[in-house]
Backbone bond lengths (Angstrom), bond angles and torsions (degrees), N, CA, C in turn:
res aa  C-N    CA-C-N  psi(-1)  N-CA   C-N-CA  omega(-1)  CA-C   N-CA-C  phi
1 M - - - 1.376 - - 1.512 106.13 -
2 P 1.411 114.46 140.57 1.450 111.77 178.04 1.378 123.55 -65.38
3 P 1.424 115.25 137.61 1.436 118.29 -166.93 1.682 110.15 -73.18
4 G 1.243 121.03 143.85 1.487 123.36 -179.78 1.616 108.73 91.95
5 V 1.213 122.19 -9.78 1.431 123.58 -175.65 1.543 105.86 -103.94
6 P 1.339 111.79 129.25 1.531 118.61 179.33 1.584 110.55 -49.39
7 R 1.181 123.54 134.57 1.448 123.83 -176.06 1.357 118.19 -54.47
8 T 1.360 124.14 -43.55 1.312 123.30 174.21 1.612 114.27 -63.95
9 S 1.251 113.77 -35.18 1.638 113.08 177.59 1.484 106.39 -70.12
10 A 1.305 123.41 -37.00 1.413 123.64 -179.29 1.435 111.58 -64.66
11 I 1.353 116.04 -38.23 1.498 119.75 -174.84 1.623 102.07 -71.60
12 E 1.302 121.98 -46.14 1.389 128.77 173.82 1.547 114.80 -49.36
13 Q 1.314 112.34 -46.44 1.443 118.34 -176.36 1.581 109.05 -70.86
14 A 1.328 118.09 -39.04 1.423 120.23 177.76 1.492 112.70 -68.21
15 A 1.297 118.60 -40.69 1.378 125.30 -177.81 1.562 109.63 -67.36
16 S 1.363 120.77 -38.81 1.450 124.31 169.32 1.425 116.71 -61.51
17 E 1.311 115.81 -36.14 1.535 119.92 -175.55 1.493 100.94 -76.31
18 V 1.290 127.60 -45.18 1.537 128.53 -169.68 1.618 102.57 -71.01
19 L 1.312 113.59 -28.13 1.609 109.56 -171.90 1.503 113.33 -97.68
20 K 1.429 117.79 22.10 1.421 121.07 -179.11 1.444 112.59 -65.56
21 D 1.390 125.54 -30.98 1.359 135.35 177.34 1.395 113.58 -88.71
22 P 1.345 120.74 94.12 1.531 122.04 -176.66 1.573 104.57 -62.20
23 G 1.416 111.15 130.12 1.457 126.76 176.17 1.464 114.47 68.05
24 G 1.255 111.56 14.33 1.545 116.15 178.17 1.425 111.71 -75.57
25 P 1.428 114.01 -178.93 1.408 122.33 -177.02 1.603 116.60 -64.44
26 A 1.341 113.35 -30.56 1.451 123.72 -177.76 1.659 104.63 -68.91
27 E 1.351 110.50 -39.38 1.442 108.59 -177.81 1.569 115.01 -68.21
28 R 1.370 114.25 -32.98 1.413 127.12 179.30 1.604 110.63 -59.97
29 I 1.393 105.67 -47.32 1.447 116.39 -175.20 1.561 106.67 -75.03
30 L 1.304 121.22 -39.70 1.470 113.92 178.05 1.499 113.07 -72.91
31 A 1.273 122.89 -29.19 1.458 121.35 164.54 1.424 117.67 -52.73
32 A 1.325 110.55 -43.85 1.535 117.41 178.51 1.571 112.95 -66.95
33 I 1.189 111.67 -34.68 1.590 118.12 179.99 1.581 108.30 -67.81
34 V 1.231 119.18 -39.11 1.373 129.37 -175.97 1.550 113.55 -76.25
35 G 1.395 104.82 -36.75 1.528 112.93 179.45 1.518 111.98 100.95
36 I 1.389 115.21 11.77 1.439 119.45 175.68 1.566 114.69 -66.66
37 S 1.326 114.61 -32.39 1.387 118.70 -175.57 1.580 109.69 -119.64
38 E 1.304 113.42 46.28 1.577 121.82 178.04 1.505 111.48 -47.29
39 G 1.245 114.56 128.19 1.391 117.70 170.69 1.481 109.67 94.87
40 E 1.331 123.54 -23.36 1.501 126.67 177.79 1.546 109.87 -71.82
41 A 1.267 115.41 112.64 1.412 119.84 178.91 1.591 109.03 -81.59
42 F 1.354 111.11 151.28 1.422 117.04 173.90 1.580 103.77 -141.64
43 D 1.314 113.97 154.89 1.370 121.92 174.59 1.558 117.14 -83.89
44 V 1.324 119.18 125.38 1.447 117.98 -169.98 1.490 113.38 -64.69
45 S 1.359 113.62 -8.31 1.496 114.85 178.34 1.572 111.46 -63.79
46 I 1.379 117.27 -14.89 1.438 120.82 -179.83 1.452 105.46 -66.12
47 L 1.240 125.41 -20.10 1.346 127.34 175.64 1.690 112.07 -55.11
48 D 1.270 108.89 -36.43 1.497 121.18 178.73 1.676 111.39 -54.12
49 A 1.238 106.78 -32.65 1.609 112.16 -179.56 1.523 114.90 -81.20
50 L 1.401 117.60 -3.94 1.451 118.19 -177.14 1.532 107.46 -103.89
51 T 1.489 110.53 154.55 1.402 113.43 -179.70 1.506 105.16 -80.49
52 P 1.381 116.43 161.80 1.503 120.09 169.49 1.536 117.14 -48.47
53 E 1.370 115.39 -36.36 1.345 121.58 -173.66 1.679 105.16 -73.97
54 S 1.325 114.72 -37.60 1.529 115.72 174.50 1.526 113.79 -62.93
55 I 1.369 112.37 -39.53 1.372 115.90 -177.06 1.579 110.88 -66.27
56 M 1.398 112.88 -38.18 1.482 116.12 174.22 1.334 116.48 -61.10
57 L 1.368 116.05 -42.03 1.543 121.74 179.04 1.513 111.39 -63.29
58 L 1.358 113.59 -42.22 1.622 116.67 177.92 1.552 109.95 -66.62
59 D 1.371 117.67 -30.99 1.270 117.93 177.19 1.524 116.11 -69.95
60 C 1.301 113.44 -43.73 1.400 120.88 170.20 1.588 116.37 -60.49
61 L 1.290 118.59 -37.16 1.397 126.58 173.71 1.589 113.67 -62.97
62 A 1.343 106.57 -44.92 1.458 114.81 -178.70 1.562 109.86 -68.51
63 G 1.308 116.21 -33.85 1.492 121.38 171.05 1.461 116.65 -62.96
64 E 1.301 118.03 -37.38 1.434 120.96 168.92 1.443 118.76 -59.53
65 V 1.335 110.50 -34.30 1.545 114.67 174.15 1.420 113.82 -77.19
66 I 1.351 115.42 -53.04 1.470 125.54 -177.15 1.586 113.92 -61.42
67 D 1.281 111.29 -59.45 1.492 122.75 -176.36 1.480 116.33 -73.74
68 A 1.214 113.34 -44.16 1.537 122.37 -169.61 1.590 109.99 -107.88
69 G 1.156 123.52 -3.93 1.463 123.79 -176.39 1.610 114.32 54.59
70 R 1.222 117.41 44.03 1.450 116.24 -178.66 1.623 106.06 -110.41
71 R 1.383 113.15 51.48 1.418 115.61 174.76 1.480 115.35 -60.85
72 D 1.486 109.77 -40.43 1.535 110.21 -173.19 1.437 107.92 -73.72
73 E 1.345 123.05 -36.70 1.462 124.65 173.24 1.594 111.23 -52.88
74 L 1.241 114.71 -47.78 1.484 119.79 -173.93 1.568 105.36 -69.87
75 A 1.312 119.82 -38.57 1.501 121.13 175.14 1.535 112.45 -60.05
76 H 1.386 110.97 -42.33 1.485 117.38 178.43 1.646 106.06 -63.74
77 A 1.278 122.50 -44.33 1.390 121.18 -179.03 1.387 114.81 -67.10
78 I 1.371 119.89 -33.26 1.521 125.68 173.47 1.578 108.53 -56.71
79 A 1.388 113.32 -59.41 1.331 125.53 178.85 1.628 111.82 -48.46
80 A 1.306 113.32 -47.17 1.516 112.85 -179.42 1.578 110.75 -73.69
81 A 1.316 115.70 -29.09 1.611 116.34 177.82 1.521 105.13 -66.67
82 L 1.397 115.84 -47.72 1.499 118.61 -176.05 1.595 111.10 -62.76
83 M 1.306 116.28 -39.24 1.361 119.82 176.45 1.540 113.86 -61.99
84 K 1.262 116.54 -46.87 1.544 120.81 170.19 1.581 113.42 -52.11
85 R 1.249 111.85 -34.93 1.557 116.69 -173.90 1.629 108.23 -74.71
86 V 1.380 109.95 -30.02 1.443 112.88 -179.29 1.670 113.28 -80.58
87 Q 1.312 106.09 -28.46 1.667 108.18 178.66 1.386 118.59 -73.57
């Protein structure tokens, strides 16, 4: 996450960036990271469709959940990003 940016804001920015492509592979991976689509399998070859920047952001967001236990903050950021996309 970018230094000097509040953690919650950085998570929201990263989630918004990753979710720019509605229904894309990044959205499916992010849902799996947060546990929204538990049990839904996906082929890791979908990573080939992502840019290196998207993969890096997904890695950072996964780290926020796995290492720092910020699942709820990430889920909130995903919801906010999806709401912005609808508006």
